[in-house]
N, C-alpha and C positions, 0 to 999 in steps of 0.2 A: 808131037813129037819131040821122038825121046832124043836125047842127048845121044849118040856113041858111050859118051867118058860112065854114063851114070847106069846103060847099060852095061856095063862092062863090070860093075864094083857095086850093083843090085845084089846080086845073088850070093857078093862074099857077106854085103852085110845082111841078110835073111839070114843064111849061116850063121855070123854071131848070135845075130836074134834068137837062133833057134838052139843054141847052145848056150848063152849064159843065161836066156832066160824059162824055156822050153815052147815057147810062145812064140806059131809059125805066123808071118804076115804077108 
């Protein structure tokens, strides 16, 4: 079970990681 908060913020973390490091997760 994934908390709603995480499900909402995960895409933002992913976008930030991709933009800053060029690495997709």
